[in-house]
matplotlib code that plots the C-alpha trace (Angstrom):
import matplotlib.pyplot as plt

x = [-30.0, -26.8, -28.5, -28.8, -26.3, -25.9, -24.7, -22.2, -20.7, -20.4, -18.3, -16.3, -15.2, -14.1, -12.1, -10.4, -9.5, -8.1, -6.8, -4.2, -2.3, -2.4, -0.5, 2.0, 3.0, 3.6, 5.4, 2.8, 1.4, -2.3, -3.8, -2.9, -4.9, -7.9, -8.0, -7.5, -10.4, -12.6, -12.6, -12.8, -15.7, -17.6, -19.5, -16.5, -16.4, -18.3, -20.8, -21.5, -20.4, -22.2, -20.3, -23.4, -25.2, -26.1, -23.9, -20.8, -20.9, -21.7, -18.9, -16.3, -16.8, -16.0, -13.2, -11.8, -12.3, -11.0, -7.6, -7.0, -7.6, -5.1, -2.7, -2.5, -2.8, 0.0, 2.5, 4.8, 4.6, 7.5, 9.9, 8.5, 9.2, 12.6, 13.3, 10.9, 13.1, 14.7, 11.0, 9.3, 12.2, 12.1, 8.3, 8.6, 11.0, 9.0, 5.7, 6.7, 8.7, 6.0, 3.3, 5.0, 5.5, 2.1, 1.0, 3.3, 2.1, -1.3, -1.2, 0.8, -2.0, -4.6, -6.2, -7.1, -5.1, -7.4, -7.4, -3.1, -3.1, -5.1, -2.8, 0.0, -1.2, -2.1, 1.6, 3.0, 2.0, 3.0, 2.5, 4.5, 4.4, 8.2, 8.2, 8.2, 10.8, 13.3, 11.6, 13.0, 16.4, 16.6, 17.1, 13.8, 15.7, 18.3, 17.6, 16.8, 14.5, 13.1, 13.1, 10.9, 8.6, 7.8, 7.6, 4.4, 2.6, 3.4, 2.8, -0.5, -2.0, -0.7, -1.9, -5.7, -5.8, -4.7, -7.7, -10.0, -9.0, -9.4, -12.6, -14.5, -13.0, -14.5, -18.2, -18.4, -17.2, -13.8, -13.0, -10.3, -12.6, -14.2, -10.7, -9.6, -12.9, -12.5, -8.7, -10.0, -12.8, -10.5, -8.0, -10.5, -11.8, -8.5, -7.7, -11.0, -10.3, -6.4, -6.9, -10.3, -10.4, -7.1, -8.0, -11.5, -9.9, -7.6, -10.3, -12.7, -9.8, -9.1, -12.4, -12.9, -9.8, -9.1, -12.7, -11.1, -14.6, -15.9, -12.6, -13.1, -16.3, -15.1, -12.4, -14.5, -17.1, -14.3, -13.2, -16.9, -17.9, -15.0, -15.3, -19.4, -18.3, -15.8, -18.3, -20.4, -17.8, -17.7, -14.3, -14.1, -14.3, -11.0, -9.5, -11.6, -10.6, -6.9, -7.1, -9.2, -6.0, -3.4, -5.9, -6.4, -2.5, -1.0, -4.5, -4.5, -0.8, 1.0, -2.0, -4.5, -6.7, -4.9, -4.3, -8.0, -9.0, -6.3, -6.9, -10.6, -10.0, -7.4, -8.7, -12.4, -12.7, -9.7, -9.6, -13.4, -12.2, -9.7, -12.1, -14.6, -11.8, -11.2, -15.1, -15.0, -12.3, -13.6, -11.9, -12.2, -11.8, -8.3, -7.3, -8.3, -6.0, -2.9, -2.8, -4.5, -3.2, -0.2, 1.9, -0.2, 0.6, 3.7, 4.4, 2.7, 4.6, 8.1, 7.4, 7.0, 10.0, 12.1, 10.5, 10.8, 14.3, 15.2, 13.9, 15.7, 18.7, 18.2, 17.5, 20.3, 22.9, 21.5, 21.5, 24.8, 23.0, 25.2, 23.8, 22.5, 20.3, 19.4, 18.1, 16.4, 14.2, 13.4, 12.2, 10.2, 8.5, 7.4, 4.7, 1.5, -1.6, -3.7, -4.4, -3.6, -6.2, -9.0, -8.1, -8.4, -11.8, -12.7, -11.8, -13.5, -16.9, -16.9, -16.2, -13.1, -10.7, -11.8, -11.3, -8.4, -6.6, -8.1, -7.0, -3.3, -3.5, -4.4, -1.6, 0.7, -0.4, 0.0, 3.6, 4.7, 3.0, 5.4, 8.7, 8.7, 9.1, 11.9, 13.8, 13.3, 14.0, 17.5, 18.6, 17.3, 20.1, 22.7, 22.0, 22.1, 25.3, 26.9, 25.3, 26.9, 29.9, 29.7, 28.5, 31.2, 33.7, 31.4, 29.0, 26.6, 23.4, 24.7, 24.7, 21.3, 19.9, 17.9, 18.9, 16.1, 18.0, 15.4, 15.5, 11.6, 9.4, 6.0, 4.2, 0.8, -0.9, -3.9, -3.9, -2.1, -1.2, 0.7, 2.0, 4.9, 7.4, 6.6, 7.4, 10.4, 11.6, 10.8, 12.8, 15.7, 15.7, 15.0, 18.0, 20.2, 19.4, 18.6, 15.5, 12.1, 9.0, 5.9, 3.0, -0.2, -3.5, -6.4, -9.7, -12.3, -14.3, -18.1, -17.9, -15.9, -17.4, -16.5, -14.9, -13.1, -11.4, -10.6, -9.0, -6.8, -5.4, -4.7, -2.8, -0.9, 0.2, 1.3, 3.7, 5.2, 6.5, 8.0, 9.6, 11.6, 12.5, 14.7, 15.1, 13.6, 11.5, 7.5, 4.9, 1.6, -0.8, -4.5, -6.1, -9.7, -9.8, -12.7, -9.9, -7.2, -4.6, -5.1, -4.7, -1.4, 0.1, -0.9, 0.2, 3.6, 4.1, 2.7, 5.5, 8.4, 8.8, 11.1, 10.1, 6.6, 6.3, 3.1, 2.0, 0.8, -3.1, -4.8, -6.2, -9.8, -12.1, -12.7, -9.2, -7.9, -11.0, -10.9, -7.2, -6.2, -5.1, -1.4, -2.1, -3.3, -0.1, 2.6, 0.8, 0.8, 3.5, 6.3, 9.0, 9.7, 7.0, 7.5, 4.8, 6.2, 5.4, 7.8, 7.8, 10.4, 11.5, 13.9, 16.5, 16.5, 17.3, 20.7, 20.6, 18.9, 18.4, 17.8, 17.2, 18.7, 17.6, 19.1, 20.9, 18.5, 17.7, 14.2, 16.4, 19.0, 16.1, 15.6, 19.7, 19.1, 16.5, 18.5, 21.7, 19.7, 18.0, 21.1, 23.3, 21.4, 22.7, 25.1, 23.2, 24.6, 23.5, 23.1, 22.5, 20.9, 20.5, 19.2, 19.6, 17.0, 19.6, 23.6, 25.4, 29.5, 31.7, 32.2, 28.8, 28.5, 31.5, 30.4, 27.5, 29.2, 31.8, 29.0, 27.5, 30.5, 31.1, 28.4, 28.5, 31.6, 30.6, 27.9, 30.5, 28.5, 30.2, 29.0, 30.0, 27.8, 27.9, 26.9, 25.6, 24.4, 22.3, 21.0, 17.1, 14.8, 12.0, 12.9, 10.0, 10.5, 14.7, 14.2, 11.8, 14.2, 17.0, 15.4, 14.6, 17.9, 17.7, 15.9, 14.3, 14.0, 13.4, 11.7, 11.2, 7.1, 6.2, 3.1, 0.9, 2.1, 0.1, 1.1, -1.2, -4.1, -3.2, -2.0, 1.8, 2.9, 4.5, 7.7, 7.1, 3.8, 4.7, 7.1, 5.0, 2.3, 5.2, 7.2, 6.9, 9.6, 9.4, 8.9, 9.4, 8.5, 10.2, 8.7, 10.1, 8.1, 7.1, 6.5, 9.6, 9.3, 11.5]
y = [-1.0, 1.1, 2.9, -0.2, -0.2, -3.8, -2.8, 0.0, -2.5, -5.1, -2.6, -1.3, -5.0, -5.6, -2.3, -3.1, -6.8, -6.0, -2.2, -2.3, -5.5, -4.0, -0.7, -2.0, -4.3, -0.8, 0.2, 2.6, 2.9, 0.8, 3.6, 5.5, 3.1, 3.0, 7.2, 6.9, 4.3, 6.4, 9.2, 6.3, 5.1, 8.5, 11.0, 12.5, 8.9, 6.3, 6.9, 3.6, 5.2, 8.4, 10.2, 11.7, 8.5, 7.4, 4.4, 5.6, 8.7, 5.7, 3.8, 6.7, 7.9, 4.2, 4.0, 7.5, 6.7, 3.4, 5.0, 7.3, 4.5, 2.1, 5.2, 5.4, 1.4, 1.0, 3.2, 1.2, 2.7, 0.8, 2.2, 5.6, 5.2, 4.1, 7.5, 9.8, 12.8, 12.3, 11.7, 14.7, 16.8, 15.6, 16.0, 19.1, 20.2, 18.0, 20.0, 23.5, 24.5, 22.7, 24.7, 27.9, 27.2, 26.1, 29.4, 31.2, 29.8, 30.3, 33.9, 34.0, 32.8, 34.8, 32.7, 34.1, 33.4, 30.4, 28.9, 29.3, 27.7, 24.7, 24.4, 24.2, 21.4, 19.3, 19.2, 18.9, 14.9, 12.2, 8.6, 5.9, 4.5, 3.8, 1.9, -1.5, -0.9, 0.1, -3.3, -5.2, -3.6, -4.5, -0.7, -0.6, -0.3, 2.5, 5.3, 7.7, 5.4, 5.1, 9.0, 9.1, 6.6, 8.1, 11.7, 10.4, 10.6, 14.1, 15.3, 13.3, 14.5, 18.0, 18.5, 17.0, 19.4, 22.5, 20.9, 20.9, 24.4, 25.5, 24.3, 25.5, 28.9, 28.7, 27.4, 30.5, 33.7, 33.4, 34.8, 34.1, 32.5, 30.3, 29.1, 28.1, 26.4, 24.5, 23.6, 22.5, 20.2, 18.8, 18.1, 16.2, 14.3, 13.4, 12.2, 10.5, 8.4, 7.6, 6.6, 5.5, 3.2, 1.5, 0.7, -0.3, -2.3, -3.9, -4.7, -6.5, -8.5, -9.8, -10.8, -12.4, -14.2, -15.5, -14.8, -12.9, -12.4, -10.5, -8.7, -7.6, -6.2, -4.4, -3.0, -1.5, -0.2, 1.6, 3.2, 4.6, 5.3, 7.6, 9.6, 10.3, 11.2, 13.9, 15.2, 15.8, 18.2, 19.6, 18.4, 16.3, 12.3, 11.8, 13.1, 10.7, 7.5, 8.7, 8.8, 5.5, 3.9, 5.1, 4.3, 0.8, 0.1, -1.3, -3.3, -5.5, -4.9, -7.0, -9.8, -11.8, -9.3, -6.6, -8.5, -9.0, -5.5, -4.0, -6.9, -5.8, -2.2, -2.4, -5.1, -3.5, 0.0, 1.8, 1.0, 2.1, 5.7, 6.3, 5.2, 7.9, 10.5, 9.8, 10.3, 13.5, 14.7, 16.9, 16.2, 19.3, 21.2, 18.9, 20.1, 23.8, 23.5, 22.0, 24.9, 27.9, 26.9, 25.3, 27.6, 26.6, 23.0, 23.1, 25.8, 23.0, 20.1, 22.3, 23.4, 20.2, 18.9, 21.7, 22.4, 18.3, 18.2, 21.1, 19.5, 16.3, 18.4, 20.4, 16.6, 15.1, 17.7, 18.0, 14.2, 13.2, 11.3, 10.7, 12.3, 9.0, 8.7, 12.3, 11.6, 8.5, 10.6, 13.1, 10.2, 8.6, 11.8, 13.0, 10.9, 12.7, 10.1, 9.5, 12.3, 14.7, 13.4, 12.9, 16.4, 18.0, 16.2, 17.6, 21.2, 20.9, 19.7, 22.3, 25.3, 26.3, 24.9, 25.5, 23.0, 24.1, 23.4, 20.4, 19.1, 20.7, 18.2, 15.2, 15.8, 16.4, 12.9, 11.6, 12.8, 12.0, 8.6, 7.6, 9.4, 9.0, 5.0, 5.3, 7.7, 5.5, 2.7, 4.3, 5.6, 2.7, 0.4, 2.5, 2.7, -1.0, -0.9, 1.2, -1.4, -4.0, -2.8, -2.0, -5.4, -7.2, -5.7, -6.4, -8.7, -7.4, -9.5, -12.6, -11.5, -10.3, -13.4, -16.0, -19.4, -22.3, -25.7, -28.3, -30.1, -30.3, -30.3, -30.0, -31.4, -30.9, -33.8, -34.5, -36.9, -40.3, -40.0, -36.7, -36.7, -39.1, -36.7, -33.9, -36.2, -37.8, -34.1, -33.5, -36.0, -35.3, -31.8, -33.2, -36.4, -33.4, -32.0, -35.5, -34.3, -35.2, -34.8, -33.8, -35.1, -33.2, -34.0, -31.3, -32.4, -29.5, -29.6, -30.5, -31.2, -34.6, -38.0, -41.3, -42.6, -39.1, -39.7, -42.9, -41.9, -39.6, -42.0, -44.3, -41.6, -40.5, -44.2, -44.0, -41.1, -43.0, -46.0, -43.2, -41.6, -44.7, -45.5, -42.2, -43.5, -40.3, -40.7, -39.5, -37.7, -38.4, -35.3, -35.3, -32.3, -31.4, -27.2, -24.8, -23.7, -25.4, -22.7, -22.1, -25.7, -26.4, -22.9, -23.7, -27.2, -25.7, -23.4, -26.0, -28.8, -26.1, -26.5, -24.9, -25.5, -26.1, -27.9, -27.9, -29.4, -27.0, -27.1, -25.3, -21.9, -21.7, -18.6, -18.6, -18.8, -15.4, -13.6, -14.7, -16.0, -19.6, -21.9, -21.4, -17.4, -17.7, -19.8, -17.4, -14.5, -16.5, -18.6, -18.1, -20.5, -20.7, -22.2, -24.4, -25.1, -27.1, -29.5, -32.0, -34.0, -36.4, -37.8, -35.3, -37.8, -37.7, -33.9, -33.4, -29.8, -26.7, -23.4, -20.4, -17.1, -13.8, -10.5, -8.9, -9.2, -9.6, -12.0, -13.1, -13.7, -15.9, -18.0, -19.6, -20.5, -22.0, -24.6, -25.4, -25.9, -28.0, -30.1, -30.1, -31.7, -35.0, -36.0, -33.7, -31.6, -28.9, -25.2, -22.0, -18.8, -16.7, -13.2, -11.3, -7.8, -5.9, -3.9, -4.4, -3.2, -2.2, -5.1, -3.2, -3.4, -7.2, -8.1, -6.2, -8.5, -11.5, -10.6, -9.9, -13.1, -15.2, -13.5, -14.2, -18.1, -18.2, -16.7, -19.2, -22.2, -23.5, -26.6, -27.1, -25.8, -23.3, -21.6, -17.8, -16.7, -13.3, -12.7, -10.0, -9.9, -7.6, -10.2, -11.6, -14.2, -15.2, -15.6, -17.4, -19.7, -20.6, -21.0, -23.5, -25.9, -27.5, -27.8, -30.5, -27.9, -24.2, -22.4, -19.0, -16.3, -16.1, -12.8, -11.4, -9.0, -5.3, -2.6, 0.9, 3.9, 1.2, -0.8, -4.6, -4.6, -7.3, -9.8, -11.8, -14.9, -15.1, -14.9, -17.6, -19.9, -19.6, -20.3, -23.1, -26.5, -28.4, -29.0, -25.8, -24.7, -21.5, -20.5, -17.9, -15.6, -15.4, -12.4, -12.9, -14.3, -15.9, -14.0]
z = [-23.0, -22.9, -19.8, -17.9, -14.6, -15.6, -18.7, -17.9, -15.3, -17.9, -20.1, -16.9, -16.4, -19.7, -19.8, -16.6, -18.1, -21.3, -21.2, -19.1, -20.0, -23.7, -22.4, -20.0, -22.9, -24.7, -21.8, -20.7, -17.0, -17.1, -15.6, -18.5, -20.6, -18.2, -18.9, -22.6, -22.5, -20.7, -23.1, -26.2, -24.3, -23.4, -24.8, -27.3, -28.6, -28.7, -26.3, -24.6, -21.0, -19.6, -16.4, -15.5, -14.7, -11.6, -11.8, -12.8, -10.1, -7.2, -8.9, -9.7, -5.9, -4.4, -6.3, -5.2, -2.0, -1.8, -3.8, -0.9, 1.5, -0.3, 0.0, 3.5, 4.0, 1.7, 3.7, 6.0, 9.4, 10.5, 7.9, 8.9, 12.5, 11.9, 10.0, 10.8, 11.3, 7.9, 6.5, 8.1, 7.0, 3.2, 3.6, 4.4, 1.8, -0.7, -0.1, 0.8, -2.4, -4.9, -3.1, -3.1, -7.1, -7.7, -5.8, -8.0, -11.6, -10.7, -9.7, -12.9, -14.8, -13.3, -10.6, -7.1, -4.3, -3.1, -6.5, -6.3, -3.0, -4.0, -7.5, -5.2, -3.5, -6.2, -7.0, -3.6, -2.9, -4.6, -5.2, -4.9, -8.5, -8.5, -5.1, -6.5, -8.8, -5.8, -4.4, -7.5, -7.4, -3.6, -2.4, -0.5, 2.9, 1.5, 3.9, 1.2, -0.1, 3.2, 4.0, 0.7, 1.3, 4.9, 3.4, 1.8, 4.9, 5.5, 1.9, 1.3, 4.9, 4.3, 1.1, 1.8, 4.8, 2.5, 0.2, 3.1, 4.0, 0.3, -0.2, 3.2, 2.4, -1.0, 0.0, 2.5, 3.8, 5.0, 8.6, 11.0, 13.5, 10.7, 9.6, 13.5, 13.7, 10.9, 11.4, 15.4, 13.7, 11.6, 13.9, 16.7, 13.8, 12.5, 16.0, 16.5, 13.1, 14.2, 17.4, 17.5, 14.3, 15.3, 19.2, 17.6, 15.0, 17.2, 19.7, 16.8, 15.5, 18.8, 19.5, 15.9, 15.8, 12.4, 10.7, 7.8, 6.0, 8.9, 9.6, 5.9, 6.3, 9.2, 7.2, 4.3, 7.3, 8.7, 5.7, 4.0, 7.6, 7.7, 4.5, 5.4, 8.4, 7.2, 4.9, 7.9, 9.0, 5.8, 4.7, 1.6, 1.8, 0.5, 3.6, 5.8, 3.3, 3.7, 7.4, 7.9, 5.8, 8.4, 11.1, 10.0, 9.0, 12.2, 12.9, 9.6, 9.2, 6.2, 6.5, 4.6, 5.3, 3.7, 0.8, 0.4, 0.8, -1.7, -4.0, -4.4, -4.9, -7.0, -9.5, -9.4, -8.0, -8.1, -12.0, -12.2, -10.9, -13.6, -16.4, -14.7, -14.7, -18.8, -19.1, -17.6, -19.7, -22.6, -25.8, -27.2, -23.9, -24.0, -27.1, -26.1, -23.3, -25.3, -27.9, -26.1, -22.4, -23.3, -21.0, -18.1, -18.4, -19.3, -16.2, -14.1, -15.0, -15.3, -11.8, -10.2, -11.8, -10.7, -7.4, -6.6, -7.6, -5.8, -2.3, -3.0, -3.7, -0.5, 1.4, 0.2, 1.4, 4.8, 5.0, 3.5, 0.8, -2.3, -5.6, -6.8, -3.5, -4.4, -7.8, -6.5, -4.1, -7.0, -9.3, -6.3, -5.5, -9.0, -9.9, -9.3, -9.2, -6.1, -4.2, -7.0, -9.1, -6.4, -5.0, -8.6, -9.2, -5.7, -6.7, -10.1, -8.8, -6.6, -8.9, -7.3, -10.0, -13.9, -16.9, -18.0, -14.4, -14.5, -18.1, -17.1, -14.1, -16.1, -18.6, -15.3, -14.4, -17.6, -18.1, -14.1, -14.2, -17.2, -16.5, -13.0, -12.8, -15.8, -14.0, -11.0, -12.9, -14.2, -10.6, -8.6, -10.7, -10.4, -6.3, -6.6, -8.3, -5.4, -3.1, -5.1, -4.4, -0.6, -0.4, -2.3, 0.3, 3.2, 2.8, 5.6, 3.9, 4.7, 8.6, 8.5, 6.8, 9.0, 8.3, 9.0, 9.4, 8.1, 11.3, 11.5, 8.0, 7.7, 4.5, 4.0, 1.9, 0.5, -2.5, -2.3, -6.2, -5.8, -2.4, -2.8, -4.4, -1.6, 1.1, -0.5, -0.7, 2.8, 3.8, 2.1, 4.0, 7.0, 7.0, 6.3, 9.8, 11.7, 11.9, 11.3, 8.9, 10.0, 7.7, 8.1, 7.0, 7.4, 7.6, 7.8, 11.0, 10.5, 7.1, 7.9, 7.5, 9.1, 5.8, 5.3, 8.4, 7.3, 4.4, 6.1, 8.5, 5.8, 3.7, 7.0, 7.2, 3.9, 4.4, 7.4, 5.0, 2.7, 5.3, 6.5, 2.9, 3.6, 7.6, 8.7, 11.6, 10.4, 12.5, 11.5, 12.2, 11.1, 12.0, 12.3, 11.8, 10.1, 7.8, 5.9, 5.9, 9.6, 10.4, 8.7, 10.2, 13.5, 13.5, 12.0, 15.4, 17.8, 16.4, 16.0, 12.0, 10.2, 6.8, 5.3, 1.9, 0.0, -3.2, -6.1, -7.3, -10.2, -9.2, -9.2, -10.2, -6.5, -5.5, -7.6, -5.8, -2.0, -2.1, -1.9, 1.0, -0.3, -0.4, 3.2, 3.9, 2.5, 4.7, 8.2, 8.1, 10.9, 8.5, 4.9, 2.5, -0.5, -3.1, -5.7, -8.6, -9.7, -12.8, -11.6, -8.3, -5.9, -6.1, -9.7, -10.0, -10.9, -12.3, -10.4, -11.7, -9.5, -11.3, -8.9, -9.6, -6.6, -3.2, -0.5, 1.9, 0.2, -2.7, -0.6, 0.8, -2.7, -3.1, 0.2, -0.4, -3.7, -1.7, 0.7, -1.8, -4.2, -1.5, -1.4, -4.8, -5.8, -8.2, -10.1, -9.3, -11.7, -10.6, -13.1, -13.3, -16.4, -17.3, -19.1, -20.8, -20.9, -18.0, -17.8, -16.8, -13.3, -12.9, -13.6, -11.8, -8.8, -8.9, -9.2, -6.7, -3.8, -4.6, -4.7, -1.2, 0.3, -1.0, 0.7, 3.9, 4.2, 3.2, 0.3, -0.4, -3.8, -6.8, -8.1, -11.5, -12.2, -15.3, -16.5, -20.0, -21.2, -22.3, -22.2, -21.4, -18.3, -17.7, -21.4, -21.0, -17.9, -19.3, -22.1, -20.2, -17.9, -20.6, -20.2, -16.1, -14.3, -11.4, -11.5, -8.1, -7.8, -4.8, -4.6, -4.5, -2.9, -4.5, -4.5, -5.9, -7.0, -7.3, -6.7, -10.0, -9.3, -10.7, -13.1, -11.6, -13.5, -11.4, -12.7, -15.9, -15.4, -13.5, -16.3, -19.0, -17.5, -18.6, -16.3, -12.5, -10.5, -6.9, -5.2, -2.1, 0.4, 3.1, 6.4, 7.1, 10.6, 12.4, 15.8, 18.8]

ax = plt.figure().add_subplot(projection="3d")
ax.plot(x, y, z, "-o")
ax.set_aspect("equal")
plt.show()
């Protein structure tokens, strides 16, 4: 039974489901837990999984390809284009200095030039494990952070290029002619993938319209076709996967298709790869590396920290960044996960790297995967503090915030017993802008019987009655569509809606795997989307709690909605800022001052309280604080990934534990010009 592929797959699912949350609870990255689980379940442990079995080889290969594809897909090309000069400059520095360091370390420990160069390329790239932390602190658009994100493209491509050349040299006779042919072949293949897939993807997406399932399959085909093509020209498959990620980046953009592609990978295949990495670790060999070859491991880890730090210092001096920005660049460029592990495994399989180097790279990954995010959190907080001081003096965020007046509020209705509060909320918002309610009922085309249409018409008539109670005109819309989410967003655009209101529905297994209607509306709506579950009528709400983590336009959207709702019945609003560790009085004062300046700039005519508390369990603190309030308004965050693994979301934890009325507000991804 243990040799059955089904048994192995079941064990892997159990590990992926249970192990990462346990390690995240003890403040360790989930991917570390997956590698440890691989060691425990491998030949040196319980022996439940075999790294040499065809099942594990297939799943690990798919995960490795998917990991490099997601690494290319998650790079924000728009941000790269905005700061491509600084990004390329820092990319060259943070690539060349580590690769020279790696060559020096390899030579000192007796490795040949080819192996030493590959060792250098292993520490030259970086994985943006700390990027979600920078986003959480609201500094992701800082020029230094943008330059570091853009540098990822340069370092990953250059590292994979070095890998391809080193493996080619190792597999055959090295001549200048063969090197030139290899480089030309790789260059032509890269152009074919980057421009050919980009053109083919845009053409296919235009022809298929909103057929997300076929688009999803097209993206998967592009990934594995590129990987197979790379092997045909004697290049490792991870090079083709990364190029495919960059190629379809512009095609899928930040869309539901991208979310589904990354979700499937980060949920299944990429974690399988990390478990497979653990299975490949020989415990006795790892122990020998830490005892007999400890100097090699220390040299690689120390060389990485020093070379990345020197590159960040030079970039700081050249581009005029502050010391805090320089330290942030350093911390973001430290983690070695995606390209490093994939390249190290390729080198080991081809015999170019020995087991000692592979084990040292695993230790390097463990150290940097833990230290990088910790340092990023520290420096990003300091960077946010400097940002707050500047914002307090001149609240530029207020000027970049796009207001959506509540003139035309679309409310999606489905259940007459649950939609009264939704329509009442829409009426309260629309009444302030002297606008109207657009009550929408979407019926799936091809599945609607005559009684379904009659029931829908009856429900829409009831919404007109509810709206008239607030002296707000109601426009009933019955729409036949093949997709509920598309019907909502298309109607919103056609009627020029400024807000969309939806009810909260239980999440099913299908919605978790394929995405729910709410998720799809979040991704494609042109205006703010409000999802709510109210335990009492909106006119009875007197106390509103709005947790505020940082000063970003997305955070202001929740405050805007709370103010619009509170104005109707003069409700009290409290802005709650939860700190995970104590800050100086000056830092806390800077945040509150910037917040007050923004409120004054927007002429909020209601008294708003600002509360700051310290608690390392943010979600639990918010849930506890919300018990004294009638309504909690949260920002809806989309799923994020780092190193291919899903990042835990504070909002998700709050939603799971909150007992009172709740509103989630999503900022539109695509604004109308």
